[in-house]
C-alpha positions as CSV (number, residue, x, y, z in Angstrom):
1,M,-176.2,5.5,-112.8
2,E,-179.9,5.7,-112.1
3,S,-180.6,3.5,-115.1
4,V,-178.1,0.9,-113.9
5,I,-179.8,0.8,-110.5
6,I,-183.2,0.3,-112.1
7,I,-181.8,-2.5,-114.3
8,V,-180.3,-4.2,-111.1
9,F,-183.7,-3.9,-109.4
10,V,-185.6,-5.3,-112.4
11,M,-183.1,-8.2,-112.7
12,G,-183.5,-9.0,-109.0
13,Y,-187.3,-8.7,-109.3
14,L,-187.2,-11.3,-112.1
15,G,-185.1,-13.5,-110.0
16,I,-187.7,-13.3,-107.2
17,T,-190.6,-13.9,-109.7
18,L,-188.9,-16.9,-111.3
19,E,-187.9,-18.5,-108.0
20,H,-189.4,-21.9,-108.9
21,N,-188.0,-22.0,-112.4
22,L,-184.5,-21.0,-111.2
23,K,-184.6,-23.3,-108.2
24,L,-183.2,-20.4,-106.2
25,D,-184.7,-19.2,-102.9
26,K,-186.1,-15.7,-103.4
27,L,-184.2,-14.3,-100.5
28,I,-180.9,-14.6,-102.5
29,P,-181.9,-12.2,-105.4
30,A,-183.6,-9.9,-102.8
31,L,-180.4,-9.6,-100.7
32,I,-178.2,-9.2,-103.8
33,M,-180.5,-6.5,-105.2
34,M,-180.5,-4.6,-101.9
35,A,-176.7,-4.6,-101.5
36,V,-175.9,-3.8,-105.1
37,C,-178.5,-1.0,-105.3
38,W,-177.1,0.8,-102.2
39,A,-173.5,0.2,-103.3
40,L,-174.3,1.9,-106.6
41,V,-176.0,4.7,-104.8
42,A,-172.9,5.3,-102.6
43,L,-170.5,5.0,-105.6
44,G,-172.5,7.3,-107.8
45,V,-173.7,9.8,-105.2
46,D,-171.9,12.8,-106.9
47,N,-173.9,12.1,-110.2
48,F,-177.3,12.4,-108.6
49,T,-179.2,15.7,-108.9
50,Q,-182.0,14.9,-106.6
51,W,-182.6,13.1,-103.3
52,F,-185.9,12.1,-101.6
53,D,-186.3,12.8,-97.9
54,S,-188.7,10.0,-96.8
55,S,-189.2,11.5,-93.3
56,K,-190.6,14.7,-94.9
57,H,-191.9,13.0,-98.1
58,A,-190.3,15.6,-100.3
59,L,-187.2,16.2,-102.4
60,V,-184.2,17.7,-100.7
61,D,-183.7,21.3,-101.8
62,G,-180.4,22.0,-103.5
63,F,-179.1,18.5,-103.3
64,A,-177.2,18.8,-106.6
65,S,-175.1,21.7,-105.1
66,F,-174.0,19.7,-102.0
67,G,-170.4,18.5,-101.7
68,H,-169.3,14.9,-101.7
69,E,-169.0,14.4,-98.0
70,E,-172.3,16.1,-97.4
71,K,-174.1,13.9,-99.9
72,L,-172.5,10.8,-98.3
73,H,-173.7,11.9,-94.9
74,I,-177.3,12.3,-96.3
75,V,-177.1,8.8,-97.8
76,E,-176.0,7.3,-94.5
77,E,-178.7,9.1,-92.6
78,T,-181.3,7.9,-95.2
79,L,-180.1,4.3,-95.0
80,L,-180.3,4.4,-91.2
81,H,-183.9,5.8,-91.5
82,H,-185.0,3.1,-93.8
83,L,-183.3,0.3,-91.8
84,G,-185.1,1.6,-88.7
85,K,-188.5,1.5,-90.5
86,T,-187.8,-1.9,-91.9
87,A,-186.6,-3.3,-88.6
88,E,-189.9,-2.2,-87.0
89,I,-191.7,-4.6,-89.4
90,L,-189.2,-7.4,-89.1
91,V,-189.2,-7.4,-85.3
92,F,-193.0,-7.3,-85.3
93,L,-193.1,-10.3,-87.6
94,L,-190.5,-12.2,-85.5
95,G,-192.6,-11.7,-82.4
96,A,-195.8,-12.8,-84.1
97,M,-194.1,-15.9,-85.7
98,T,-192.7,-16.9,-82.3
99,I,-196.1,-16.7,-80.6
100,V,-197.6,-18.9,-83.3
101,E,-194.8,-21.5,-83.0
102,I,-195.3,-21.5,-79.2
103,I,-199.0,-22.3,-79.7
104,D,-198.1,-25.1,-82.1
105,Y,-195.5,-26.4,-79.6
106,F,-198.4,-27.1,-77.2
107,D,-200.6,-28.6,-80.1
108,G,-202.9,-25.6,-79.7
109,F,-204.2,-25.6,-83.2
110,S,-205.4,-29.2,-82.9
111,T,-208.3,-27.7,-80.9
112,I,-209.6,-26.3,-84.1
113,K,-210.1,-29.8,-85.6
114,G,-212.8,-30.4,-83.0
115,Y,-215.0,-27.8,-84.8
116,V,-215.5,-30.2,-87.8
117,K,-218.4,-32.5,-87.0
118,T,-219.8,-33.1,-90.5
119,K,-219.0,-35.2,-93.6
120,K,-220.8,-33.0,-96.1
121,K,-218.3,-31.3,-98.4
122,S,-220.1,-28.1,-98.8
123,K,-220.4,-27.6,-95.0
124,I,-216.7,-28.5,-94.6
125,L,-215.9,-25.9,-97.2
126,W,-217.8,-23.2,-95.3
127,I,-216.2,-24.2,-92.0
128,F,-212.7,-23.9,-93.4
129,A,-213.4,-20.7,-95.3
130,I,-214.8,-19.0,-92.2
131,L,-212.0,-20.3,-90.1
132,A,-209.4,-19.1,-92.6
133,F,-211.1,-15.7,-92.8
134,I,-211.1,-15.3,-89.0
135,L,-207.7,-16.9,-88.2
136,S,-205.8,-15.0,-90.9
137,A,-207.0,-11.7,-89.3
138,I,-205.4,-12.8,-86.0
139,I,-202.3,-14.8,-86.8
140,D,-201.7,-13.7,-90.5
141,N,-202.8,-15.4,-93.7
142,L,-199.7,-17.4,-94.2
143,T,-199.8,-19.1,-90.8
144,A,-203.6,-19.6,-91.0
145,T,-203.1,-21.4,-94.4
146,I,-200.4,-23.7,-93.0
147,V,-202.6,-24.5,-89.9
148,L,-205.8,-25.2,-91.8
149,I,-204.2,-27.3,-94.6
150,S,-202.5,-29.3,-91.9
151,I,-205.8,-30.0,-90.3
152,L,-207.5,-30.6,-93.7
153,Q,-204.9,-33.3,-94.4
154,K,-206.2,-35.2,-91.3
155,I,-209.8,-34.9,-92.4
156,V,-209.9,-35.2,-96.2
157,K,-207.7,-38.1,-97.2
158,N,-208.2,-37.9,-101.0
159,R,-205.7,-35.4,-102.3
160,D,-207.8,-34.7,-105.5
161,E,-210.6,-33.6,-103.2
162,R,-208.4,-31.8,-100.8
163,I,-206.7,-29.4,-103.3
164,W,-210.1,-27.9,-104.0
165,F,-210.6,-27.0,-100.4
166,A,-207.0,-25.7,-100.3
167,G,-207.8,-23.4,-103.2
168,L,-210.7,-21.8,-101.4
169,I,-208.7,-21.6,-98.2
170,I,-206.1,-19.4,-100.1
171,I,-208.9,-17.0,-101.2
172,A,-210.5,-16.8,-97.7
173,A,-207.1,-16.4,-95.9
174,N,-206.0,-13.5,-98.2
175,A,-209.4,-11.9,-97.8
176,G,-209.3,-12.2,-94.0
177,G,-205.8,-10.8,-93.9
178,A,-206.7,-7.7,-95.8
179,W,-209.0,-6.1,-93.1
180,S,-206.7,-6.7,-90.1
181,P,-203.4,-4.7,-89.4
182,I,-201.8,-8.0,-88.4
183,G,-203.4,-10.2,-91.0
184,D,-201.0,-9.7,-94.0
185,V,-197.5,-8.4,-94.3
186,T,-198.5,-5.6,-96.7
187,T,-201.3,-4.5,-94.4
188,T,-198.8,-4.5,-91.5
189,M,-196.5,-2.4,-93.5
190,L,-199.2,0.2,-94.1
191,W,-200.2,0.1,-90.4
192,I,-196.6,0.4,-89.1
193,G,-195.9,3.1,-91.7
194,K,-198.7,5.2,-90.2
195,K,-200.9,5.0,-93.3
196,V,-203.9,3.2,-91.8
197,T,-205.3,2.8,-88.3
198,T,-206.9,-0.4,-86.9
199,L,-210.5,1.0,-86.5
200,K,-210.6,2.6,-90.0
201,L,-209.1,-0.4,-91.6
202,V,-211.9,-2.6,-90.2
203,E,-214.5,0.0,-91.1
204,Y,-213.3,0.3,-94.7
205,L,-212.4,-3.3,-95.5
206,L,-214.4,-5.7,-93.3
207,I,-217.5,-5.8,-95.6
208,P,-215.5,-5.9,-98.9
209,S,-213.2,-8.6,-97.5
210,L,-216.1,-10.6,-96.2
211,L,-217.8,-10.6,-99.7
212,C,-214.4,-11.4,-101.3
213,M,-214.4,-14.6,-99.2
214,A,-218.2,-15.4,-99.2
215,V,-219.1,-14.9,-102.9
216,P,-216.4,-17.4,-104.3
217,T,-217.2,-19.8,-101.4
218,F,-220.9,-19.6,-102.2
219,I,-220.3,-20.2,-105.9
220,A,-217.9,-23.0,-105.2
221,S,-220.4,-24.8,-102.9
222,F,-222.5,-25.5,-106.1
223,L,-219.6,-27.0,-108.0
224,P,-219.4,-30.8,-108.5
225,A,-216.2,-30.9,-106.5
226,F,-218.1,-30.0,-103.3
227,K,-221.1,-32.2,-103.8
228,G,-221.6,-35.3,-101.6
229,E,-219.7,-36.4,-98.5
230,I,-216.0,-37.1,-97.8
231,D,-214.7,-40.5,-96.7
232,F,-214.0,-39.7,-93.1
233,V,-211.5,-42.0,-91.5
234,E,-211.1,-41.7,-87.7
235,E,-207.5,-42.1,-86.7
236,E,-206.0,-42.7,-83.3
237,E,-204.0,-39.6,-82.6
238,K,-201.3,-39.1,-80.0
239,P,-202.6,-37.4,-76.8
240,K,-202.2,-33.6,-77.0
241,S,-200.9,-31.4,-74.2
242,Q,-203.3,-30.6,-71.4
243,H,-202.5,-26.9,-72.0
244,S,-203.4,-27.0,-75.7
245,A,-206.6,-25.0,-75.7
246,R,-205.3,-22.6,-73.0
247,M,-202.2,-21.7,-75.0
248,L,-204.3,-21.3,-78.2
249,Y,-206.5,-18.7,-76.6
250,L,-203.7,-17.0,-74.7
251,G,-201.5,-16.7,-77.8
252,L,-204.3,-15.5,-80.1
253,G,-205.4,-13.0,-77.3
254,A,-201.9,-11.7,-77.0
255,I,-201.6,-11.0,-80.7
256,V,-205.0,-9.3,-80.7
257,F,-203.8,-7.2,-77.8
258,V,-201.1,-5.5,-79.9
259,P,-203.4,-3.0,-81.8
260,I,-205.0,-2.2,-78.4
261,F,-201.6,-1.5,-76.9
262,K,-200.7,0.8,-79.8
263,T,-203.9,2.7,-79.5
264,I,-203.5,3.3,-75.8
265,T,-199.7,4.1,-75.7
266,H,-199.1,5.4,-79.3
267,L,-195.9,3.4,-79.3
268,P,-194.8,1.4,-82.5
269,P,-196.6,-2.0,-82.8
270,Y,-193.4,-4.0,-82.3
271,V,-193.2,-2.8,-78.7
272,G,-196.7,-4.3,-77.9
273,M,-195.7,-7.5,-79.8
274,M,-192.6,-7.9,-77.7
275,L,-194.7,-7.5,-74.5
276,S,-197.2,-10.1,-75.8
277,L,-194.4,-12.5,-76.7
278,A,-192.9,-12.1,-73.2
279,V,-196.2,-12.9,-71.5
280,V,-196.9,-15.9,-73.8
281,A,-193.3,-17.2,-73.3
282,T,-193.7,-16.9,-69.5
283,F,-196.7,-19.1,-69.4
284,A,-195.1,-21.5,-72.0
285,E,-192.1,-22.0,-69.7
286,I,-194.3,-22.6,-66.7
287,Y,-196.6,-25.1,-68.6
288,S,-193.6,-26.8,-70.2
289,K,-192.4,-28.0,-66.8
290,S,-195.5,-30.1,-66.5
291,K,-195.5,-31.2,-70.1
292,F,-192.1,-33.0,-69.9
293,S,-190.5,-34.9,-67.1
294,L,-187.0,-34.0,-65.9
295,T,-186.3,-37.7,-65.2
296,D,-186.0,-38.3,-69.0
297,Y,-182.8,-36.3,-69.1
298,D,-179.4,-36.5,-67.3
299,S,-179.6,-32.9,-66.1
300,E,-181.9,-29.9,-65.9
301,A,-179.7,-28.0,-68.4
302,E,-180.1,-30.8,-71.0
303,A,-183.9,-30.8,-70.4
304,G,-184.1,-27.1,-70.9
305,A,-182.0,-27.2,-74.0
306,H,-184.3,-29.7,-75.6
307,H,-187.7,-28.6,-74.4
308,S,-187.6,-24.9,-73.7
309,P,-190.7,-23.8,-75.8
310,V,-189.2,-20.4,-76.5
311,H,-185.9,-21.9,-77.8
312,H,-187.8,-24.5,-79.8
313,S,-190.1,-22.0,-81.3
314,L,-187.4,-19.6,-82.3
315,S,-185.6,-22.4,-84.1
316,K,-188.6,-23.0,-86.3
317,I,-189.2,-19.4,-87.4
318,E,-189.1,-18.8,-91.2
319,M,-185.8,-16.8,-91.2
320,P,-185.6,-16.9,-95.1
321,S,-188.9,-14.9,-95.2
322,I,-187.5,-12.3,-92.7
323,L,-184.4,-11.9,-94.8
324,F,-186.4,-11.7,-98.0
325,F,-188.5,-8.8,-96.5
326,L,-185.3,-7.1,-95.4
327,G,-183.8,-7.3,-98.9
328,I,-186.9,-6.2,-100.9
329,L,-187.9,-3.4,-98.5
330,M,-184.4,-1.9,-98.5
331,A,-184.0,-2.3,-102.3
332,V,-187.2,-0.4,-102.8
333,A,-186.0,2.2,-100.3
334,A,-183.0,2.8,-102.6
335,L,-185.3,3.6,-105.6
336,E,-187.4,5.8,-103.3
337,S,-184.4,7.8,-102.1
338,L,-183.3,8.6,-105.6
339,G,-186.8,10.1,-106.3
340,I,-187.5,7.4,-108.9
341,L,-190.8,6.3,-107.3
342,F,-191.8,9.9,-106.8
343,N,-191.3,10.6,-110.5
344,F,-193.0,7.3,-111.5
345,A,-196.1,8.3,-109.6
346,S,-196.5,11.4,-111.7
347,T,-195.9,9.5,-115.0
348,L,-198.3,6.7,-114.0
349,Q,-201.1,9.2,-113.2
350,E,-200.6,11.0,-116.5
351,T,-201.0,7.8,-118.5
352,V,-203.9,6.1,-116.6
353,P,-207.4,7.6,-116.9
354,M,-209.1,9.0,-113.8
355,M,-211.7,6.9,-112.0
356,G,-213.5,7.5,-108.8
357,T,-212.6,10.2,-106.3
358,E,-209.5,12.4,-106.5
359,L,-206.7,11.9,-104.1
360,H,-203.7,14.2,-103.7
361,V,-200.2,13.4,-104.8
362,P,-197.6,16.2,-104.9
363,G,-197.6,17.6,-108.4
364,V,-200.3,15.2,-109.5
365,T,-204.0,15.9,-109.9
366,G,-205.3,12.6,-108.5
367,V,-204.8,8.8,-108.2
368,S,-207.0,6.7,-110.3
369,D,-208.9,3.7,-108.9
370,L,-207.7,1.9,-112.0
371,V,-204.1,2.3,-110.7
372,V,-205.0,0.5,-107.5
373,L,-206.9,-2.2,-109.3
374,L,-203.8,-2.8,-111.5
375,L,-201.7,-3.0,-108.4
376,G,-204.0,-5.8,-107.2
377,V,-203.7,-7.6,-110.6
378,G,-199.9,-7.1,-110.5
379,S,-199.7,-8.6,-107.0
380,A,-201.0,-11.9,-108.5
381,V,-198.1,-12.0,-110.9
382,I,-195.3,-10.7,-108.6
383,D,-194.9,-10.4,-104.9
384,N,-197.2,-7.8,-103.2
385,V,-194.6,-6.7,-100.7
386,P,-192.5,-4.7,-103.1
387,L,-195.6,-3.3,-104.8
388,V,-196.9,-1.9,-101.5
389,A,-193.4,-0.8,-100.5
390,A,-193.3,1.1,-103.8
391,S,-196.7,2.7,-103.2
392,L,-195.4,4.0,-99.8
393,G,-192.8,5.9,-101.7
394,M,-195.0,7.0,-104.6
395,F,-197.9,8.5,-102.7
396,S,-198.1,10.9,-99.8
397,E,-201.7,10.8,-98.7
398,P,-202.4,11.4,-95.0
399,L,-203.3,8.8,-92.4
400,D,-206.4,6.8,-93.2
401,N,-206.9,8.3,-96.6
402,E,-209.1,5.9,-98.6
403,L,-206.2,5.3,-101.1
404,W,-204.2,3.3,-98.4
405,H,-207.2,1.2,-97.5
406,F,-207.9,0.4,-101.2
407,I,-204.2,-0.5,-101.7
408,A,-204.4,-2.8,-98.6
409,F,-207.4,-4.6,-100.0
410,S,-206.2,-4.7,-103.6
411,A,-202.7,-6.0,-102.8
412,G,-203.9,-8.4,-100.2
413,T,-206.7,-10.1,-102.1
414,G,-205.4,-9.7,-105.7
415,G,-202.7,-12.2,-105.1
416,S,-205.3,-15.0,-104.8
417,M,-205.8,-14.9,-108.6
418,L,-202.6,-16.9,-109.2
419,I,-201.2,-19.5,-106.8
420,I,-197.8,-17.8,-106.9
421,G,-199.4,-14.4,-106.1
422,S,-199.4,-14.6,-102.3
423,A,-197.5,-16.2,-99.5
424,A,-200.6,-18.3,-98.6
425,G,-200.8,-19.6,-102.2
426,V,-197.1,-20.5,-102.3
427,V,-197.2,-22.4,-99.1
428,A,-200.3,-24.3,-100.1
429,M,-198.6,-25.1,-103.4
430,G,-195.7,-26.6,-101.5
431,M,-197.8,-28.5,-99.0
432,E,-200.2,-30.0,-101.5
433,K,-198.0,-30.0,-104.7
434,I,-200.8,-28.0,-106.4
435,D,-200.1,-27.5,-110.1
436,F,-199.9,-23.9,-111.3
437,F,-202.2,-24.5,-114.3
438,W,-204.7,-26.5,-112.3
439,Y,-205.1,-23.6,-110.0
440,L,-205.3,-21.2,-113.0
441,K,-208.1,-23.2,-114.5
442,K,-210.1,-24.2,-111.5
443,I,-209.6,-21.5,-108.8
444,S,-208.4,-18.3,-110.4
445,W,-211.8,-17.3,-111.8
446,L,-213.3,-17.6,-108.4
447,A,-210.6,-15.4,-106.9
448,L,-211.1,-12.9,-109.7
449,I,-214.9,-12.7,-108.9
450,G,-214.2,-12.2,-105.2
451,F,-211.6,-9.5,-106.0
452,L,-214.0,-7.6,-108.3
453,V,-216.9,-7.9,-105.9
454,G,-214.8,-6.7,-103.0
455,S,-213.4,-3.8,-105.0
456,A,-216.8,-2.7,-106.2
457,T,-218.1,-2.9,-102.7
458,F,-215.3,-0.7,-101.4
459,M,-215.9,1.9,-104.1
460,L,-219.6,2.0,-103.3
461,T,-219.2,2.1,-99.5
462,R,-216.1,4.3,-99.0
463,T,-218.3,7.5,-99.1
464,L,-219.9,6.3,-95.8
465,F,-216.7,6.5,-93.8
């Protein structure tokens, strides 16, 4: 039965990886994979000889000798445990996405366009790379990429020139998301899973992530594509909300407040995110009354239905992404519960030569740096979410062990090497219709250099922390 479950997982994984070829949204194979895997677990529970207790990160003693009802009870308890842990991540993401949409509702991100005062391509490149690096650490790399490419489309009218900028934005956004607990879904998973803390994450990864962004950007600034000036055309834009800048700073400040709230209260991050959302939503409702006139509608109820910023923002949330995360995280949880990932960790370590410092895995002598580097390369080919989810089940290092920080960096920045390797790359691909092979030829080598420089920097500096 274990072999069948693994086959189902692999088939679902292929469905996710080949999303664009199959013309099938990746949430569909993810949800099917989750449901079928757990159904097979429940149907074949009497055939399993081992069970992994995620709360204790150890195999359950004497599981093979348990009766049918007792095994089913353990399966239900384990399923509830994993659903709770997954829900923490999803509720957190829902809150963050809603705040970002509220900012956009008030045209808050249009304030950023005012920072661009030059026509020189190389300067514009650095402006957008730095903005991507900073913004992705605050509002996540996916949202930062959407915002900056939307602004870029208003500044650089030539698409052939613009896709070069978009390529470097992907690298910078993924690098910026790696050193922040709220900058990338995988980093958020490690943070909520109590594998990393905010301060140590910044200490370990800020410099490697900065170099991962700066070195490719520096090299790119000497390429012919970034020589000369752009044809800047001033357009008459519609007037933005008078609360635009205010909501931008309020929203970003509310998101940054979440790690502070967690540090003070020791409550899960989603609690702080819900508080931040409530505060931002309160101001949004107050400001929206002055943004629109009630006289445009027949009744107050009609006006509220059309122009409540909270309702509007919730309707624009990427629910397919939320359901995809639910499916993939719960499917990986099924493999973890059967002890498959636990056993795979041992096998992987036995076949991969040791590099760097020794870390401690139950029954294993150490975790090679090469394993983590391969994880980064793998995240460029397939989604980094299941890879990090798998690592959570494979390794049992304590909070803030260097392994978790290296995984956060490797999975977060490795995806830049292919345009399909990260959420930022996929959304840029869709917004600008960037060809896979164009990116592979023009941008991938820059991303690889940034990844290797950042990884080498991490290996050199980790002994300082």
